C-alpha positions in Angstrom: 104.7 -28.8 -22.3 105.5 -32.5 -22.0 102.0 -33.8 -22.3 102.0 -33.9 -26.2 105.3 -35.7 -26.2 104.0 -38.3 -23.7 100.9 -38.7 -25.8 103.1 -39.4 -28.9 105.1 -41.9 -26.9 102.0 -43.7 -25.8 100.7 -43.9 -29.3 104.0 -45.4 -30.5 104.3 -47.8 -27.5 100.7 -49.1 -27.5 101.5 -51.4 -30.4 104.5 -52.9 -28.6 104.9 -54.9 -25.4 108.2 -53.5 -24.2 108.7 -52.8 -20.5 109.3 -49.2 -19.6 111.0 -47.5 -16.6 110.4 -43.9 -15.9 113.1 -42.1 -13.9 112.6 -38.8 -12.1 115.4 -36.4 -11.3 115.8 -33.1 -9.6 118.5 -30.4 -9.2 120.5 -30.1 -6.0 118.4 -27.3 -4.4 116.9 -28.8 -1.3 113.1 -28.8 -1.3 111.0 -29.0 1.9 107.3 -28.7 1.4 104.3 -30.4 2.8 104.0 -32.4 -0.5 107.7 -33.1 -1.0 109.8 -33.2 2.1 112.9 -34.0 0.0 114.1 -34.2 -3.6 113.6 -38.0 -3.3 109.9 -37.6 -3.1 109.8 -34.9 -5.8 111.7 -37.0 -8.3 109.6 -40.1 -7.5 106.4 -38.0 -8.0 107.7 -36.7 -11.4 108.3 -40.3 -12.5 105.0 -41.5 -11.1 103.0 -38.8 -12.8 104.4 -39.8 -16.2 103.6 -43.5 -15.6 100.1 -42.4 -14.5 99.6 -40.4 -17.7 100.9 -43.2 -19.9 98.5 -45.5 -18.2 95.6 -43.0 -18.8 96.7 -43.0 -22.5 96.3 -46.8 -22.6 99.7 -48.3 -21.7 99.4 -51.3 -19.4 100.6 -50.5 -15.9 102.1 -53.9 -15.7 104.7 -52.8 -18.3 105.9 -49.8 -16.4 107.7 -48.7 -13.3 108.7 -45.4 -11.7 111.9 -44.6 -9.9 113.1 -41.4 -8.2 116.8 -40.5 -8.1 116.6 -37.1 -6.4 119.6 -35.0 -7.2 122.0 -37.8 -7.3 122.3 -38.4 -11.0 122.8 -35.0 -12.6 123.6 -34.8 -16.3 125.3 -31.4 -15.9 126.6 -29.3 -13.0 124.1 -27.6 -10.8 126.1 -24.4 -10.4 124.0 -22.4 -12.9 120.3 -21.9 -13.4 120.6 -23.5 -16.9 122.4 -26.5 -15.4 119.8 -26.9 -12.7 117.0 -26.7 -15.3 118.6 -29.6 -17.3 118.8 -31.7 -14.2 115.1 -31.3 -13.4 114.0 -34.0 -15.8 112.2 -37.3 -16.5 113.9 -40.1 -18.4 112.0 -42.9 -20.1 113.9 -46.1 -20.6 112.3 -48.6 -23.0 113.5 -52.2 -22.6 113.9 -54.7 -25.4 112.3 -57.2 -23.0 108.6 -57.4 -22.1 109.4 -58.1 -18.4 110.2 -55.0 -16.4 111.9 -56.9 -13.5 114.0 -58.9 -15.9 115.0 -55.6 -17.7 116.1 -54.1 -14.4 118.2 -57.2 -13.6 120.2 -57.0 -16.8 
């Protein structure tokens, strides 16, 4: 469902040089699988997959970074299925700067 949105973001951002940070988040239900031993890995993979897709769509990888926060930055409580669904998300931060590291320092 998110791919058309990511494609639109890529089309908008290709004419700008702003740095971007993609944050991955999860709910607080522990995950233990061969691919994702914890929510840290799952959230980082969510962010990395968006960065990869933006790169495929033509955004320079030098402009982007991916960060996983696991379940530690919820936007709502995790005590309902609806709340957990809202916490399983990816956030795209667009900096006013062209330097990603400088953006993170400020």
